[in-house]
MILOZA-35696 format. One record per residue (C-alpha): residue number from 1; x, y, z. Coordinates in nm, 3 decimals, decimal comma. Each point is the difference from the previous one (the first is absolute). Layout:
// MILOZA-35696
   nr        X        Y        Z
  NUM        X        Y        Z
...
END
This chain:
// MILOZA-35696
   nr        X        Y        Z
    1   -2,445    3,218    7,124
    2   -0,280   -0,048    0,254
    3   -0,208    0,236    0,212
    4   -0,138   -0,032    0,352
    5   -0,354   -0,006   -0,145
    6    0,086   -0,299   -0,219
    7    0,146   -0,188    0,298
    8   -0,308    0,073    0,213
    9   -0,244   -0,111   -0,273
   10    0,198   -0,319   -0,070
   11   -0,005   -0,101    0,369
   12   -0,372    0,082    0,029
   13   -0,072   -0,211   -0,310
   14    0,187   -0,293    0,154
   15   -0,198    0,033    0,324
   16   -0,332    0,011   -0,185
   17    0,087   -0,306   -0,208
   18    0,016   -0,211    0,319
   19   -0,310    0,146    0,164
   20    0,123    0,304    0,197
   21   -0,230    0,244   -0,175
   22    0,018    0,283    0,258
   23    0,374   -0,009    0,062
   24    0,189    0,327    0,043
   25    0,351    0,058   -0,135
   26    0,239    0,287    0,073
   27    0,323    0,049   -0,191
   28    0,281    0,222    0,137
   29    0,237    0,098   -0,280
   30    0,366    0,086    0,079
   31    0,105    0,362   -0,028
   32    0,273    0,115   -0,229
   33    0,330    0,019    0,185
   34   -0,087   -0,275    0,252
   35    0,286   -0,229    0,098
   36   -0,215   -0,305   -0,073
   37   -0,258   -0,011   -0,275
   38   -0,256   -0,223    0,170
   39   -0,370   -0,021   -0,091
   40   -0,220   -0,062    0,306
   41   -0,335   -0,172   -0,068
   42   -0,256   -0,005    0,280
   43   -0,282   -0,250   -0,040
   44   -0,322   -0,015    0,201
   45   -0,162   -0,308   -0,155
   46   -0,322    0,018    0,196
   47   -0,253   -0,283   -0,006
   48    0,004   -0,259   -0,273
   49   -0,313   -0,035   -0,209
   50   -0,122   -0,355   -0,049
   51   -0,314   -0,093   -0,184
   52   -0,318   -0,018    0,200
   53   -0,359   -0,065   -0,106
   54   -0,128    0,147   -0,327
   55   -0,325    0,195    0,002
   56   -0,188    0,070   -0,324
   57   -0,224    0,300   -0,047
   58   -0,215    0,107   -0,291
   59   -0,063   -0,238   -0,289
   60   -0,032   -0,378    0,049
   61    0,022   -0,137   -0,356
   62    0,253   -0,259    0,122
   63   -0,009   -0,204    0,318
   64    0,206    0,097    0,304
   65    0,221   -0,305   -0,050
   66    0,075    0,093   -0,363
   67    0,105    0,352    0,101
   68    0,209   -0,113    0,300
   69    0,188   -0,254   -0,213
   70    0,126    0,283   -0,221
   71    0,214    0,144    0,280
   72    0,360   -0,111   -0,067
   73    0,100   -0,089    0,360
   74   -0,165   -0,222    0,260
   75   -0,142    0,121    0,329
   76    0,274    0,076    0,254
   77    0,269    0,064   -0,263
   78    0,166    0,344   -0,048
   79   -0,180    0,245   -0,231
   80    0,177    0,244   -0,231
   81   -0,139    0,283   -0,215
   82    0,066   -0,218   -0,304
   83   -0,238   -0,262    0,145
   84   -0,287    0,245    0,044
   85    0,059    0,145   -0,349
   86   -0,004   -0,351   -0,150
   87   -0,321   -0,080    0,190
   88   -0,173    0,307   -0,145
   89    0,111   -0,081   -0,357
   90   -0,107   -0,363    0,036
   91   -0,349    0,096    0,121
   92   -0,046    0,251   -0,282
   93    0,123   -0,264   -0,243
   94   -0,276   -0,238    0,108
   95   -0,262    0,270   -0,049
   96    0,134    0,107   -0,341
   97   -0,012   -0,365   -0,112
   98   -0,375    0,010    0,067
   99   -0,046    0,323   -0,198
  100    0,017    0,256    0,284
  101    0,284    0,203   -0,148
  102   -0,078    0,309    0,208
  103    0,004   -0,176    0,337
  104    0,190    0,172    0,282
  105    0,166   -0,144    0,311
  106    0,177    0,155    0,298
  107    0,208   -0,192    0,253
  108    0,062    0,125    0,355
  109    0,179   -0,144    0,304
  110   -0,160    0,014    0,342
  111    0,179    0,180    0,284
  112    0,222   -0,200    0,233
  113   -0,184   -0,117    0,313
  114    0,104    0,201    0,308
  115   -0,075   -0,261    0,266
  116    0,177   -0,306   -0,139
  117    0,341   -0,098   -0,135
  118   -0,161   -0,176   -0,295
  119    0,110    0,190   -0,313
  120   -0,246   -0,155   -0,246
  121   -0,174    0,278   -0,188
  122   -0,334   -0,041   -0,163
  123   -0,024    0,078   -0,371
  124   -0,310    0,174   -0,132
  125   -0,083    0,016   -0,369
  126   -0,284    0,211   -0,135
  127   -0,129   -0,093   -0,347
  128   -0,235    0,175   -0,239
  129   -0,070   -0,194   -0,318
  130   -0,129    0,285   -0,219
  131   -0,192   -0,056   -0,323
  132    0,029   -0,317   -0,205
  133    0,183    0,043   -0,333
  134   -0,081   -0,206   -0,307
  135    0,217   -0,112   -0,289
  136   -0,087    0,190   -0,317
  137    0,247   -0,158   -0,244
  138    0,352    0,055   -0,131
  139    0,134    0,245   -0,255
  140    0,335   -0,097   -0,155
  141    0,253    0,261   -0,111
  142    0,343   -0,017   -0,162
  143   -0,034   -0,334   -0,181
  144    0,082   -0,012   -0,370
  145    0,047   -0,365   -0,100
  146   -0,180   -0,168    0,290
  147   -0,380   -0,012   -0,012
  148   -0,200    0,158    0,284
  149   -0,159   -0,336    0,079
  150    0,340   -0,152    0,083
  151    0,039    0,256    0,279
  152   -0,360    0,003    0,126
  153   -0,036   -0,379    0,032
  154    0,284   -0,021    0,253
  155   -0,224    0,179    0,254
  156   -0,249   -0,243    0,153
  157   -0,276    0,259    0,055
  158   -0,350    0,040   -0,142
  159   -0,153    0,338   -0,073
  160   -0,253    0,089    0,270
  161    0,151   -0,206    0,283
  162    0,169    0,164    0,302
  163    0,343    0,138   -0,082
  164    0,275   -0,233    0,125
  165    0,348    0,151    0,016
  166    0,156   -0,338    0,088
  167   -0,117   -0,137   -0,335
  168    0,126    0,312   -0,173
  169    0,345   -0,055    0,152
  170   -0,008   -0,365   -0,105
  171   -0,083    0,109   -0,354
  172    0,291    0,244    0,004
  173    0,235   -0,286    0,092
  174   -0,147   -0,217   -0,276
  175    0,059    0,272   -0,260
  176    0,369    0,017    0,083
  177    0,012   -0,380   -0,019
  178   -0,110    0,009   -0,366
  179    0,338    0,139   -0,100
  180   -0,159    0,256   -0,235
  181    0,037    0,316    0,210
  182    0,289    0,185    0,159
  183   -0,234    0,214    0,209
  184   -0,360   -0,013    0,126
  185   -0,182    0,265    0,204
  186   -0,358    0,001    0,133
  187   -0,189    0,320    0,085
  188   -0,350    0,041    0,152
  189   -0,118    0,352   -0,101
  190   -0,356   -0,064    0,117
  191    0,120   -0,068    0,354
  192    0,133    0,353    0,053
  193   -0,312    0,148   -0,155
  194   -0,224   -0,176    0,252
  195   -0,179   -0,226   -0,247
  196   -0,164   -0,323    0,109
  197    0,097   -0,177   -0,325
  198    0,375   -0,008   -0,062
  199    0,144   -0,024   -0,352
  200    0,360   -0,123    0,015
  201    0,254    0,134   -0,250
  202    0,284   -0,243   -0,079
  203    0,297    0,165   -0,173
  204    0,253   -0,240   -0,155
  205    0,340    0,040   -0,163
  206    0,068   -0,271   -0,256
  207    0,344   -0,150   -0,044
  208    0,177   -0,192   -0,277
  209   -0,113   -0,351    0,081
  210    0,137   -0,222   -0,278
  211    0,264   -0,205    0,180
  212    0,288   -0,223   -0,108
  213    0,139   -0,211    0,286
  214    0,344   -0,155   -0,027
  215    0,126   -0,228    0,277
  216    0,280   -0,245    0,065
  217    0,141   -0,176    0,300
  218    0,016   -0,339    0,157
  219   -0,267   -0,224    0,148
  220    0,268   -0,188    0,192
  221    0,374   -0,057   -0,045
  222   -0,102   -0,281   -0,239
  223   -0,237    0,200   -0,222
  224    0,015    0,345   -0,164
  225   -0,277    0,176   -0,192
  226   -0,079    0,289   -0,230
  227   -0,337    0,149   -0,098
  228   -0,153    0,273   -0,212
  229   -0,364    0,116    0,005
  230   -0,181    0,277   -0,190
  231   -0,319    0,127    0,167
  232   -0,276    0,231   -0,122
  233   -0,239    0,049    0,296
  234   -0,258    0,225   -0,168
  235   -0,129   -0,146   -0,325
  236   -0,266    0,228   -0,154
  237    0,010    0,218    0,312
  238   -0,183   -0,265    0,202
  239    0,278   -0,137    0,228
  240    0,008   -0,331   -0,189
  241    0,353   -0,138    0,016
  242    0,208   -0,183   -0,262
  243    0,334   -0,154    0,097
  244    0,240   -0,181   -0,236
  245    0,333   -0,146    0,099
  246    0,181   -0,300    0,134
  247    0,244   -0,143    0,252
  248    0,310   -0,210   -0,066
  249    0,165   -0,217    0,269
  250    0,341   -0,162   -0,032
  251    0,089   -0,287    0,235
  252    0,376   -0,002    0,055
  253    0,061   -0,278    0,254
  254    0,264   -0,207   -0,182
  255   -0,142   -0,309   -0,171
  256   -0,354    0,114    0,085
  257    0,010    0,307   -0,223
  258   -0,300    0,085   -0,214
  259   -0,231    0,267   -0,135
  260   -0,351    0,118    0,078
  261   -0,190    0,249   -0,215
  262   -0,349    0,148    0,062
  263   -0,131    0,259   -0,252
  264   -0,357    0,122    0,053
  265   -0,264    0,258   -0,089
  266   -0,253    0,105    0,265
  267   -0,314    0,213   -0,037
  268   -0,174    0,126    0,316
  269   -0,346    0,151    0,038
  270   -0,035    0,150    0,351
  271   -0,380    0,047   -0,027
  272   -0,137   -0,301   -0,183
  273   -0,341    0,088   -0,150
  274    0,005    0,319    0,213
  275    0,002   -0,202    0,324
  276    0,262   -0,023    0,274
  277    0,127   -0,330   -0,141
  278    0,355    0,009   -0,135
  279    0,066   -0,219   -0,307
  280    0,318   -0,112   -0,173
  281    0,075   -0,173   -0,330
  282    0,345   -0,154   -0,041
  283    0,178   -0,166   -0,293
  284    0,338   -0,160    0,068
  285    0,272   -0,241   -0,106
  286    0,220   -0,202    0,236
  287    0,334   -0,164   -0,077
  288    0,210   -0,203    0,247
  289    0,312   -0,185   -0,108
  290    0,216   -0,190    0,252
  291    0,177   -0,334   -0,031
  292   -0,254   -0,179    0,216
  293   -0,314    0,207   -0,073
  294   -0,147    0,157   -0,313
  295   -0,332    0,173   -0,048
  296   -0,158    0,214   -0,271
  297   -0,349    0,144    0,002
  298   -0,213    0,271   -0,153
  299   -0,345    0,103    0,108
  300   -0,226    0,256    0,158
  301   -0,206    0,067    0,309
  302   -0,273    0,229    0,119
  303   -0,042    0,102    0,361
  304   -0,234    0,204    0,217
  305    0,051    0,147    0,346
  306   -0,180    0,228    0,240
  307    0,083    0,159    0,335
  308   -0,246   -0,012    0,288
  309   -0,002    0,188    0,332
  310    0,343    0,150   -0,080
  311    0,197   -0,307    0,113
  312   -0,160   -0,297   -0,180
  313    0,060   -0,085   -0,368
  314   -0,161   -0,279   -0,204
  315    0,144   -0,120   -0,330
  316   -0,093   -0,263   -0,256
  317    0,120   -0,093   -0,345
  318    0,025   -0,241   -0,289
  319    0,315   -0,099   -0,191
  320    0,055   -0,214   -0,309
  321    0,333   -0,083   -0,164
  322    0,184   -0,242   -0,225
  323    0,315   -0,145    0,150
  324    0,267   -0,264   -0,022
  325    0,240   -0,102    0,275
  326    0,260   -0,258    0,093
  327    0,118   -0,065    0,353
  328    0,222   -0,250    0,177
  329   -0,157   -0,164    0,305
  330    0,164   -0,077    0,333
  331    0,006   -0,371   -0,094
  332    0,195    0,089   -0,321
  333   -0,304   -0,062   -0,220
  334   -0,110    0,266   -0,247
  335   -0,339    0,158   -0,065
  336   -0,070    0,145   -0,345
  337   -0,311    0,189   -0,115
  338    0,000    0,119   -0,361
  339   -0,223    0,299   -0,081
  340   -0,307   -0,066    0,209
  341   -0,275    0,239    0,105
  342   -0,010    0,113    0,361
  343   -0,287    0,204    0,146
  344   -0,082    0,109    0,352
  345   -0,258    0,180    0,210
  346    0,132    0,188    0,304
  347   -0,141    0,197    0,292
  348    0,126    0,150    0,324
  349   -0,030    0,253    0,284
  350    0,258    0,227    0,165
  351   -0,027    0,218    0,310
  352    0,259    0,272    0,058
  353    0,026    0,222    0,311
  354    0,377    0,061   -0,011
  355    0,133    0,348    0,086
  356    0,212    0,140   -0,147
  357   -0,011   -0,211   -0,314
  358    0,369    0,004   -0,102
  359    0,134   -0,078    0,348
  360   -0,284   -0,123    0,224
  361    0,013    0,084    0,369
  362   -0,348   -0,133    0,075
  363   -0,299   -0,180   -0,147
  364   -0,025   -0,325   -0,192
  365   -0,034   -0,149   -0,349
  366   -0,203   -0,309   -0,087
  367   -0,058   -0,194   -0,321
  368   -0,199   -0,307   -0,098
  369   -0,019   -0,103   -0,366
  370   -0,060   -0,304   -0,217
  371   -0,024   -0,113   -0,362
  372   -0,118   -0,298   -0,203
  373    0,167   -0,098   -0,329
  374   -0,097   -0,268   -0,247
  375   -0,322   -0,135   -0,144
  376   -0,218    0,206    0,235
  377    0,150    0,317   -0,151
  378    0,031   -0,121   -0,359
  379    0,360   -0,128    0,010
  380    0,177   -0,336    0,001
  381    0,240    0,021    0,301
  382   -0,193   -0,081    0,316
  383    0,132    0,160    0,320
  384   -0,114    0,239    0,271
  385    0,172    0,249    0,229
  386   -0,076    0,137    0,346
  387    0,205    0,284    0,144
  388   -0,023    0,165    0,343
  389    0,220    0,251    0,181
  390   -0,018    0,215    0,314
  391    0,239    0,280    0,104
  392   -0,015    0,178    0,336
  393    0,189    0,312    0,111
  394   -0,007    0,072    0,374
  395    0,157    0,323    0,137
  396    0,153   -0,073    0,341
  397    0,097    0,367    0,038
  398    0,104    0,288   -0,224
  399    0,330   -0,167   -0,088
  400   -0,075   -0,373   -0,009
  401   -0,238   -0,185   -0,235
  402   -0,058   -0,376    0,001
  403   -0,093   -0,135   -0,344
  404   -0,118   -0,350   -0,087
  405   -0,119   -0,192   -0,303
  406   -0,167   -0,340   -0,043
  407   -0,074   -0,134   -0,348
  408   -0,102   -0,323   -0,166
  409   -0,078   -0,108   -0,357
  410   -0,085   -0,309   -0,200
  411    0,003   -0,069   -0,376
  412   -0,130   -0,353   -0,049
  413   -0,131   -0,197   -0,295
  414   -0,335   -0,177   -0,015
  415   -0,164   -0,258   -0,230
  416    0,327   -0,191   -0,010
  417    0,216    0,293   -0,112
  418    0,345    0,039    0,163
  419    0,157    0,240   -0,252
  420    0,006    0,358    0,133
  421    0,168    0,258   -0,230
  422    0,331    0,131    0,146
  423   -0,129    0,358    0,018
  424   -0,295   -0,112    0,217
  425    0,207   -0,200    0,250
  426    0,103    0,129    0,341
  427    0,351    0,114    0,095
  428    0,176    0,121    0,317
  429    0,341    0,129    0,096
  430    0,162    0,341   -0,027
  431   -0,021    0,353    0,136
  432   -0,380    0,026    0,022
  433   -0,090   -0,350    0,126
  434    0,258   -0,211    0,190
  435    0,327    0,188    0,037
  436    0,317   -0,208    0,023
  437   -0,086   -0,192   -0,318
  438    0,064    0,072   -0,366
  439   -0,283    0,123   -0,220
  440   -0,280   -0,262   -0,037
  441    0,225   -0,287    0,123
  442   -0,227   -0,141    0,274
  443   -0,204   -0,305   -0,092
  444    0,022   -0,281   -0,258
  445    0,316   -0,027   -0,211
  446    0,117   -0,216   -0,285
  447    0,313   -0,219    0,012
  448    0,222    0,301   -0,069
  449   -0,151    0,214    0,276
  450   -0,212    0,222   -0,226
  451   -0,317    0,145    0,163
  452   -0,314   -0,144   -0,158
  453   -0,271    0,173    0,203
  454   -0,275   -0,179    0,185
  455   -0,371   -0,027    0,061
  456   -0,031    0,083    0,371
  457    0,154    0,298    0,179
  458    0,013    0,119    0,362
  459    0,182    0,315    0,114
  460    0,046    0,191    0,326
  461    0,202    0,315    0,079
  462    0,050    0,217    0,305
  463    0,197    0,323    0,027
  464    0,084    0,251    0,274
  465    0,045    0,338   -0,172
  466    0,177    0,262    0,213
  467    0,040    0,365   -0,095
  468    0,350    0,093    0,119
  469    0,047    0,364   -0,102
  470   -0,177    0,216   -0,257
  471   -0,063   -0,214   -0,309
  472    0,242   -0,274    0,110
  473   -0,138   -0,326    0,135
  474    0,103   -0,353    0,091
  475   -0,183   -0,333   -0,032
  476    0,021   -0,344    0,157
  477   -0,182   -0,270   -0,196
  478   -0,082   -0,371   -0,009
  479   -0,148   -0,177   -0,304
  480   -0,130   -0,350   -0,061
  481   -0,178   -0,179   -0,279
  482   -0,011   -0,294   -0,234
  483   -0,108   -0,125   -0,342
  484   -0,141   -0,348   -0,057
  485   -0,169   -0,193   -0,282
  486   -0,283   -0,142    0,216
  487   -0,184    0,102    0,314
  488    0,105   -0,323    0,175
  489    0,367    0,100   -0,033
  490   -0,026    0,312    0,219
  491    0,259   -0,029    0,277
  492    0,228    0,230    0,198
  493    0,283   -0,239   -0,078
  494   -0,015    0,086   -0,370
  495   -0,062    0,372    0,048
  496    0,260    0,276   -0,003
  497    0,078    0,247    0,276
  498    0,194    0,325   -0,011
  499    0,091    0,277    0,245
  500    0,203    0,317   -0,008
  501    0,032    0,374    0,037
  502   -0,060    0,295   -0,229
  503    0,038    0,374   -0,047
  504   -0,272    0,232   -0,128
  505    0,012    0,359   -0,122
  506   -0,323    0,186   -0,079
  507   -0,036    0,172   -0,338
  508   -0,302    0,160   -0,175
  509   -0,052   -0,322   -0,202
  510    0,030   -0,235    0,296
  511    0,279   -0,130    0,224
  512    0,329   -0,112   -0,154
  513    0,065   -0,348    0,139
  514    0,327   -0,186    0,065
  515   -0,043   -0,342    0,165
  516    0,242   -0,272    0,102
  517   -0,165   -0,338    0,052
  518    0,132   -0,346    0,069
  519   -0,168   -0,339   -0,015
  520    0,096   -0,219    0,297
  521   -0,136   -0,308   -0,179
  522    0,272    0,019   -0,263
  523    0,278   -0,259    0,038
  524    0,274    0,211   -0,161
  525    0,071    0,281    0,245
  526    0,213    0,188   -0,255
  527   -0,313    0,066   -0,207
  528   -0,238    0,090    0,279
  529    0,016    0,379   -0,021
  530   -0,197    0,183   -0,269
  531   -0,023    0,376   -0,055
  532   -0,315    0,160   -0,146
  533   -0,040    0,357   -0,122
  534   -0,333    0,149   -0,112
  535   -0,243    0,291    0,029
  536   -0,302   -0,066    0,221
  537   -0,056   -0,230    0,294
  538    0,015   -0,378   -0,049
  539   -0,379   -0,002    0,058
END
């Protein structure tokens, strides 16, 4: 059922959305008993409104350029009511971020010129900032097990400074990220009462936050895994986290079968010594048993990290462990280390501007990190690592995103050492690196074709991600990379290359991914095609 009024308003809304703000619409509805039931719609579109110059009246807290840049369309482009409403909200948002919560703004369009065919219309905005409001503190309500301080410290505001609603919204997001609350609401009673100092009231609803995670699946067609983790994220009501669990991996590729087991206990302190530094203490055991590689270790590490300017994160740490390992070399020789002490110092930076996080359509991700193991850190295995990676996501239009990744790593010995533990070596091949190859099969091998890992890695990927319909997408990709034992060995002739197509389907936990890749450098064409299934993009 539809009425003539609904038809008229729908057509008027369509006209306004493309800039015909003064269009007139007449709807003639058929009479009962007519031979033909035909709806006649008469449209008088009028002149199209395109954006002209912006004039600013009243307050001048921000520069003209800052205000003009808030308008969502460029000069000469069509203007809709949604554009002017967005402009008003954006301006008021800038003022509220500076503490002027009672600022007002009105937006008006100039009349069409009568002596010219130019339809650009000037846009006038009148701004009154009002009184400055100050932050008076936070009162927490509804919490029972969580301390008030856990809630208050997520808001980066100091009592007495101008009230900043942007920071309040950021704190609201951070509270949900803690995983302790099913609901959070912020009220500002002093704002309605006309006070200059605003006391915020944060009402929270706690949830049952002790978690047991069970997972199983496959890393590749050659390796399956299972894991269980118990997590308590609120020790003593202070948001300190304790996690205990482990992961088991079973390698099932014929003669290369084996087992990998990693139990661990992790304690996290999100506010180390009441500062914004995050700290972590980890105790773990590692067991790897394959015909050509064995490793056992037990040890612990402590790490610290801190976020800067929203997108930068610095981390550093120290690890010490006792380990033994045996590994076959590419020349059929064997390296054996029997219960030695390994220690390392590590440090690194990351920068993350990806949006959205689970399926990026824009932004970039960058990492540079390094570590030193051996005598300098108090251990007896001398080697160092350097790791760098850059990912870029470029939106061509609303449907097409180009994604690229470039990465390189080294893990090399010094002071005459050539023995790198298997778990610290570099590996490539599989659904997240070079598609068209089996899991970790690129690089040095022993006489039986078993992957041994290497000391130098280079990797490049490029994807064209196309949204086809709704949550369904398609991908074209090309991958390339290689693993070598020395820097002098780097060559395109010994690298691996893969290409293929894929299907994506968006879900709340990330896109479900089905890829088919083939490696044109393989000599046996019957084994070229490989299928990969996973949740989340390859990078």
